Chimera marker file (.cmm) of the C-alpha trace (Angstrom):
<marker_set name="trace">
<marker id="1" x="24.526" y="9.688" z="25.986" r="1" g="1" b="0" radius="0.5"/>
<marker id="2" x="24.789" y="11.238" z="22.509" r="1" g="1" b="0" radius="0.5"/>
<marker id="3" x="22.685" y="10.841" z="19.458" r="1" g="1" b="0" radius="0.5"/>
<marker id="4" x="22.578" y="7.422" z="17.762" r="1" g="1" b="0" radius="0.5"/>
<marker id="5" x="24.881" y="7.104" z="14.781" r="1" g="1" b="0" radius="0.5"/>
<marker id="6" x="22.368" y="5.132" z="12.691" r="1" g="1" b="0" radius="0.5"/>
<marker id="7" x="18.596" y="4.928" z="12.487" r="1" g="1" b="0" radius="0.5"/>
<marker id="8" x="16.568" y="2.071" z="11.047" r="1" g="1" b="0" radius="0.5"/>
<marker id="9" x="13.645" y="3.644" z="9.154" r="1" g="1" b="0" radius="0.5"/>
<marker id="10" x="10.975" y="1.032" z="8.476" r="1" g="1" b="0" radius="0.5"/>
<marker id="11" x="9.790" y="1.550" z="4.907" r="1" g="1" b="0" radius="0.5"/>
<marker id="12" x="7.489" y="-1.465" z="4.586" r="1" g="1" b="0" radius="0.5"/>
<marker id="13" x="5.579" y="-3.823" z="6.831" r="1" g="1" b="0" radius="0.5"/>
<marker id="14" x="3.478" y="-3.154" z="9.912" r="1" g="1" b="0" radius="0.5"/>
<marker id="15" x="6.030" y="-0.743" z="11.432" r="1" g="1" b="0" radius="0.5"/>
<marker id="16" x="6.194" y="1.484" z="8.325" r="1" g="1" b="0" radius="0.5"/>
<marker id="17" x="7.553" y="5.001" z="9.046" r="1" g="1" b="0" radius="0.5"/>
<marker id="18" x="8.864" y="4.019" z="12.496" r="1" g="1" b="0" radius="0.5"/>
<marker id="19" x="12.433" y="5.020" z="13.340" r="1" g="1" b="0" radius="0.5"/>
<marker id="20" x="14.626" y="2.883" z="15.547" r="1" g="1" b="0" radius="0.5"/>
<marker id="21" x="17.959" y="4.335" z="16.712" r="1" g="1" b="0" radius="0.5"/>
<marker id="22" x="20.947" y="1.987" z="16.792" r="1" g="1" b="0" radius="0.5"/>
<marker id="23" x="23.219" y="3.145" z="19.564" r="1" g="1" b="0" radius="0.5"/>
<marker id="24" x="24.495" y="-0.001" z="21.254" r="1" g="1" b="0" radius="0.5"/>
<marker id="25" x="27.275" y="-2.424" z="20.419" r="1" g="1" b="0" radius="0.5"/>
<marker id="26" x="24.745" y="-5.120" z="19.459" r="1" g="1" b="0" radius="0.5"/>
<marker id="27" x="21.047" y="-5.150" z="18.625" r="1" g="1" b="0" radius="0.5"/>
<marker id="28" x="19.179" y="-8.438" z="18.232" r="1" g="1" b="0" radius="0.5"/>
<marker id="29" x="16.036" y="-8.701" z="16.093" r="1" g="1" b="0" radius="0.5"/>
<marker id="30" x="13.353" y="-11.389" z="16.040" r="1" g="1" b="0" radius="0.5"/>
<marker id="31" x="10.037" y="-12.547" z="17.483" r="1" g="1" b="0" radius="0.5"/>
<marker id="32" x="11.234" y="-13.268" z="21.044" r="1" g="1" b="0" radius="0.5"/>
<marker id="33" x="9.973" y="-10.807" z="23.652" r="1" g="1" b="0" radius="0.5"/>
<marker id="34" x="13.395" y="-10.492" z="25.304" r="1" g="1" b="0" radius="0.5"/>
<marker id="35" x="15.167" y="-9.145" z="22.204" r="1" g="1" b="0" radius="0.5"/>
<marker id="36" x="16.155" y="-5.530" z="21.546" r="1" g="1" b="0" radius="0.5"/>
<marker id="37" x="13.817" y="-5.284" z="18.532" r="1" g="1" b="0" radius="0.5"/>
<marker id="38" x="10.710" y="-7.473" z="18.597" r="1" g="1" b="0" radius="0.5"/>
<marker id="39" x="9.230" y="-7.983" z="15.126" r="1" g="1" b="0" radius="0.5"/>
<marker id="40" x="5.900" y="-9.747" z="14.782" r="1" g="1" b="0" radius="0.5"/>
<marker id="41" x="4.770" y="-11.131" z="11.479" r="1" g="1" b="0" radius="0.5"/>
<marker id="42" x="5.322" y="-13.606" z="8.709" r="1" g="1" b="0" radius="0.5"/>
<marker id="43" x="8.840" y="-14.825" z="8.023" r="1" g="1" b="0" radius="0.5"/>
<marker id="44" x="10.468" y="-13.574" z="11.234" r="1" g="1" b="0" radius="0.5"/>
<marker id="45" x="12.336" y="-16.208" z="13.261" r="1" g="1" b="0" radius="0.5"/>
<marker id="46" x="12.474" y="-16.163" z="17.066" r="1" g="1" b="0" radius="0.5"/>
<marker id="47" x="16.103" y="-14.963" z="16.901" r="1" g="1" b="0" radius="0.5"/>
<marker id="48" x="16.470" y="-13.704" z="13.338" r="1" g="1" b="0" radius="0.5"/>
<marker id="49" x="19.442" y="-11.338" z="12.998" r="1" g="1" b="0" radius="0.5"/>
<marker id="50" x="21.996" y="-9.299" z="14.931" r="1" g="1" b="0" radius="0.5"/>
<marker id="51" x="23.197" y="-5.773" z="14.211" r="1" g="1" b="0" radius="0.5"/>
<marker id="52" x="26.624" y="-4.995" z="15.612" r="1" g="1" b="0" radius="0.5"/>
<marker id="53" x="29.058" y="-2.126" z="15.468" r="1" g="1" b="0" radius="0.5"/>
<marker id="54" x="32.642" y="-3.220" z="14.795" r="1" g="1" b="0" radius="0.5"/>
<marker id="55" x="35.363" y="-0.572" z="14.464" r="1" g="1" b="0" radius="0.5"/>
<marker id="56" x="32.742" y="2.070" z="13.706" r="1" g="1" b="0" radius="0.5"/>
<marker id="57" x="31.029" y="0.010" z="10.990" r="1" g="1" b="0" radius="0.5"/>
<marker id="58" x="27.454" y="-1.309" z="11.263" r="1" g="1" b="0" radius="0.5"/>
<marker id="59" x="27.135" y="-5.021" z="10.405" r="1" g="1" b="0" radius="0.5"/>
<marker id="60" x="24.158" y="-7.357" z="10.129" r="1" g="1" b="0" radius="0.5"/>
<marker id="61" x="24.410" y="-11.117" z="10.609" r="1" g="1" b="0" radius="0.5"/>
<marker id="62" x="21.648" y="-13.607" z="9.883" r="1" g="1" b="0" radius="0.5"/>
<marker id="63" x="21.309" y="-16.028" z="12.807" r="1" g="1" b="0" radius="0.5"/>
<marker id="64" x="20.240" y="-19.111" z="10.820" r="1" g="1" b="0" radius="0.5"/>
<marker id="65" x="16.737" y="-17.721" z="10.326" r="1" g="1" b="0" radius="0.5"/>
<marker id="66" x="14.225" y="-19.763" z="8.345" r="1" g="1" b="0" radius="0.5"/>
<marker id="67" x="13.499" y="-17.077" z="5.732" r="1" g="1" b="0" radius="0.5"/>
<marker id="68" x="16.919" y="-15.400" z="5.675" r="1" g="1" b="0" radius="0.5"/>
<marker id="69" x="18.046" y="-11.807" z="5.920" r="1" g="1" b="0" radius="0.5"/>
<marker id="70" x="18.299" y="-9.728" z="2.747" r="1" g="1" b="0" radius="0.5"/>
<marker id="71" x="20.236" y="-6.539" z="2.023" r="1" g="1" b="0" radius="0.5"/>
<marker id="72" x="19.261" y="-4.686" z="-1.153" r="1" g="1" b="0" radius="0.5"/>
<marker id="73" x="17.306" y="-7.808" z="-2.202" r="1" g="1" b="0" radius="0.5"/>
<marker id="74" x="20.322" y="-10.145" z="-1.896" r="1" g="1" b="0" radius="0.5"/>
<marker id="75" x="20.421" y="-12.876" z="0.755" r="1" g="1" b="0" radius="0.5"/>
<marker id="76" x="23.269" y="-12.379" z="3.236" r="1" g="1" b="0" radius="0.5"/>
<marker id="77" x="24.896" y="-14.270" z="6.098" r="1" g="1" b="0" radius="0.5"/>
<marker id="78" x="26.922" y="-11.282" z="7.341" r="1" g="1" b="0" radius="0.5"/>
<marker id="79" x="27.633" y="-7.960" z="5.674" r="1" g="1" b="0" radius="0.5"/>
<marker id="80" x="28.736" y="-4.419" z="6.493" r="1" g="1" b="0" radius="0.5"/>
<marker id="81" x="25.900" y="-1.948" z="5.988" r="1" g="1" b="0" radius="0.5"/>
<marker id="82" x="26.057" y="1.478" z="4.361" r="1" g="1" b="0" radius="0.5"/>
<marker id="83" x="23.700" y="4.444" z="4.534" r="1" g="1" b="0" radius="0.5"/>
<marker id="84" x="20.766" y="3.837" z="2.200" r="1" g="1" b="0" radius="0.5"/>
<marker id="85" x="20.957" y="0.031" z="2.331" r="1" g="1" b="0" radius="0.5"/>
<marker id="86" x="17.579" y="-1.684" z="2.589" r="1" g="1" b="0" radius="0.5"/>
<marker id="87" x="17.351" y="-4.668" z="4.899" r="1" g="1" b="0" radius="0.5"/>
<marker id="88" x="14.495" y="-7.215" z="4.848" r="1" g="1" b="0" radius="0.5"/>
<marker id="89" x="13.705" y="-9.362" z="7.863" r="1" g="1" b="0" radius="0.5"/>
<marker id="90" x="10.586" y="-11.406" z="7.148" r="1" g="1" b="0" radius="0.5"/>
<marker id="91" x="7.920" y="-8.985" z="5.935" r="1" g="1" b="0" radius="0.5"/>
<marker id="92" x="9.714" y="-5.952" z="7.388" r="1" g="1" b="0" radius="0.5"/>
<marker id="93" x="11.941" y="-3.677" z="5.334" r="1" g="1" b="0" radius="0.5"/>
<marker id="94" x="14.056" y="-0.947" z="6.865" r="1" g="1" b="0" radius="0.5"/>
<marker id="95" x="16.557" y="1.506" z="5.447" r="1" g="1" b="0" radius="0.5"/>
<marker id="96" x="19.819" y="2.473" z="7.117" r="1" g="1" b="0" radius="0.5"/>
<marker id="97" x="19.859" y="6.216" z="7.763" r="1" g="1" b="0" radius="0.5"/>
<marker id="98" x="22.138" y="8.599" z="9.567" r="1" g="1" b="0" radius="0.5"/>
<marker id="99" x="21.183" y="9.200" z="13.202" r="1" g="1" b="0" radius="0.5"/>
<link id1="1" id2="2" r="1" g="1" b="0" radius="0.2"/>
<link id1="2" id2="3" r="1" g="1" b="0" radius="0.2"/>
<link id1="3" id2="4" r="1" g="1" b="0" radius="0.2"/>
<link id1="4" id2="5" r="1" g="1" b="0" radius="0.2"/>
<link id1="5" id2="6" r="1" g="1" b="0" radius="0.2"/>
<link id1="6" id2="7" r="1" g="1" b="0" radius="0.2"/>
<link id1="7" id2="8" r="1" g="1" b="0" radius="0.2"/>
<link id1="8" id2="9" r="1" g="1" b="0" radius="0.2"/>
<link id1="9" id2="10" r="1" g="1" b="0" radius="0.2"/>
<link id1="10" id2="11" r="1" g="1" b="0" radius="0.2"/>
<link id1="11" id2="12" r="1" g="1" b="0" radius="0.2"/>
<link id1="12" id2="13" r="1" g="1" b="0" radius="0.2"/>
<link id1="13" id2="14" r="1" g="1" b="0" radius="0.2"/>
<link id1="14" id2="15" r="1" g="1" b="0" radius="0.2"/>
<link id1="15" id2="16" r="1" g="1" b="0" radius="0.2"/>
<link id1="16" id2="17" r="1" g="1" b="0" radius="0.2"/>
<link id1="17" id2="18" r="1" g="1" b="0" radius="0.2"/>
<link id1="18" id2="19" r="1" g="1" b="0" radius="0.2"/>
<link id1="19" id2="20" r="1" g="1" b="0" radius="0.2"/>
<link id1="20" id2="21" r="1" g="1" b="0" radius="0.2"/>
<link id1="21" id2="22" r="1" g="1" b="0" radius="0.2"/>
<link id1="22" id2="23" r="1" g="1" b="0" radius="0.2"/>
<link id1="23" id2="24" r="1" g="1" b="0" radius="0.2"/>
<link id1="24" id2="25" r="1" g="1" b="0" radius="0.2"/>
<link id1="25" id2="26" r="1" g="1" b="0" radius="0.2"/>
<link id1="26" id2="27" r="1" g="1" b="0" radius="0.2"/>
<link id1="27" id2="28" r="1" g="1" b="0" radius="0.2"/>
<link id1="28" id2="29" r="1" g="1" b="0" radius="0.2"/>
<link id1="29" id2="30" r="1" g="1" b="0" radius="0.2"/>
<link id1="30" id2="31" r="1" g="1" b="0" radius="0.2"/>
<link id1="31" id2="32" r="1" g="1" b="0" radius="0.2"/>
<link id1="32" id2="33" r="1" g="1" b="0" radius="0.2"/>
<link id1="33" id2="34" r="1" g="1" b="0" radius="0.2"/>
<link id1="34" id2="35" r="1" g="1" b="0" radius="0.2"/>
<link id1="35" id2="36" r="1" g="1" b="0" radius="0.2"/>
<link id1="36" id2="37" r="1" g="1" b="0" radius="0.2"/>
<link id1="37" id2="38" r="1" g="1" b="0" radius="0.2"/>
<link id1="38" id2="39" r="1" g="1" b="0" radius="0.2"/>
<link id1="39" id2="40" r="1" g="1" b="0" radius="0.2"/>
<link id1="40" id2="41" r="1" g="1" b="0" radius="0.2"/>
<link id1="41" id2="42" r="1" g="1" b="0" radius="0.2"/>
<link id1="42" id2="43" r="1" g="1" b="0" radius="0.2"/>
<link id1="43" id2="44" r="1" g="1" b="0" radius="0.2"/>
<link id1="44" id2="45" r="1" g="1" b="0" radius="0.2"/>
<link id1="45" id2="46" r="1" g="1" b="0" radius="0.2"/>
<link id1="46" id2="47" r="1" g="1" b="0" radius="0.2"/>
<link id1="47" id2="48" r="1" g="1" b="0" radius="0.2"/>
<link id1="48" id2="49" r="1" g="1" b="0" radius="0.2"/>
<link id1="49" id2="50" r="1" g="1" b="0" radius="0.2"/>
<link id1="50" id2="51" r="1" g="1" b="0" radius="0.2"/>
<link id1="51" id2="52" r="1" g="1" b="0" radius="0.2"/>
<link id1="52" id2="53" r="1" g="1" b="0" radius="0.2"/>
<link id1="53" id2="54" r="1" g="1" b="0" radius="0.2"/>
<link id1="54" id2="55" r="1" g="1" b="0" radius="0.2"/>
<link id1="55" id2="56" r="1" g="1" b="0" radius="0.2"/>
<link id1="56" id2="57" r="1" g="1" b="0" radius="0.2"/>
<link id1="57" id2="58" r="1" g="1" b="0" radius="0.2"/>
<link id1="58" id2="59" r="1" g="1" b="0" radius="0.2"/>
<link id1="59" id2="60" r="1" g="1" b="0" radius="0.2"/>
<link id1="60" id2="61" r="1" g="1" b="0" radius="0.2"/>
<link id1="61" id2="62" r="1" g="1" b="0" radius="0.2"/>
<link id1="62" id2="63" r="1" g="1" b="0" radius="0.2"/>
<link id1="63" id2="64" r="1" g="1" b="0" radius="0.2"/>
<link id1="64" id2="65" r="1" g="1" b="0" radius="0.2"/>
<link id1="65" id2="66" r="1" g="1" b="0" radius="0.2"/>
<link id1="66" id2="67" r="1" g="1" b="0" radius="0.2"/>
<link id1="67" id2="68" r="1" g="1" b="0" radius="0.2"/>
<link id1="68" id2="69" r="1" g="1" b="0" radius="0.2"/>
<link id1="69" id2="70" r="1" g="1" b="0" radius="0.2"/>
<link id1="70" id2="71" r="1" g="1" b="0" radius="0.2"/>
<link id1="71" id2="72" r="1" g="1" b="0" radius="0.2"/>
<link id1="72" id2="73" r="1" g="1" b="0" radius="0.2"/>
<link id1="73" id2="74" r="1" g="1" b="0" radius="0.2"/>
<link id1="74" id2="75" r="1" g="1" b="0" radius="0.2"/>
<link id1="75" id2="76" r="1" g="1" b="0" radius="0.2"/>
<link id1="76" id2="77" r="1" g="1" b="0" radius="0.2"/>
<link id1="77" id2="78" r="1" g="1" b="0" radius="0.2"/>
<link id1="78" id2="79" r="1" g="1" b="0" radius="0.2"/>
<link id1="79" id2="80" r="1" g="1" b="0" radius="0.2"/>
<link id1="80" id2="81" r="1" g="1" b="0" radius="0.2"/>
<link id1="81" id2="82" r="1" g="1" b="0" radius="0.2"/>
<link id1="82" id2="83" r="1" g="1" b="0" radius="0.2"/>
<link id1="83" id2="84" r="1" g="1" b="0" radius="0.2"/>
<link id1="84" id2="85" r="1" g="1" b="0" radius="0.2"/>
<link id1="85" id2="86" r="1" g="1" b="0" radius="0.2"/>
<link id1="86" id2="87" r="1" g="1" b="0" radius="0.2"/>
<link id1="87" id2="88" r="1" g="1" b="0" radius="0.2"/>
<link id1="88" id2="89" r="1" g="1" b="0" radius="0.2"/>
<link id1="89" id2="90" r="1" g="1" b="0" radius="0.2"/>
<link id1="90" id2="91" r="1" g="1" b="0" radius="0.2"/>
<link id1="91" id2="92" r="1" g="1" b="0" radius="0.2"/>
<link id1="92" id2="93" r="1" g="1" b="0" radius="0.2"/>
<link id1="93" id2="94" r="1" g="1" b="0" radius="0.2"/>
<link id1="94" id2="95" r="1" g="1" b="0" radius="0.2"/>
<link id1="95" id2="96" r="1" g="1" b="0" radius="0.2"/>
<link id1="96" id2="97" r="1" g="1" b="0" radius="0.2"/>
<link id1="97" id2="98" r="1" g="1" b="0" radius="0.2"/>
<link id1="98" id2="99" r="1" g="1" b="0" radius="0.2"/>
</marker_set>
């Protein structure tokens, strides 16, 4: 398996400075222990958001979370992500970086 195309670099919250490679077709984020990315803390729903790669583009979709998903401080339902975008899920903020 090759290097991940994208990395989520946590820039705020309890996981600050952690890097998480995104290398699968889908990555689910939330509080549930069975998810790909488990995020504890305020404002994170059990199943909060899903990252997916469609035609080589990284997307994020909010999954009807209570506090919403924000990209560059704007609330989103679903949006294509670009390098440098900042995503907020509850108290956690991560930046999209090249893998």
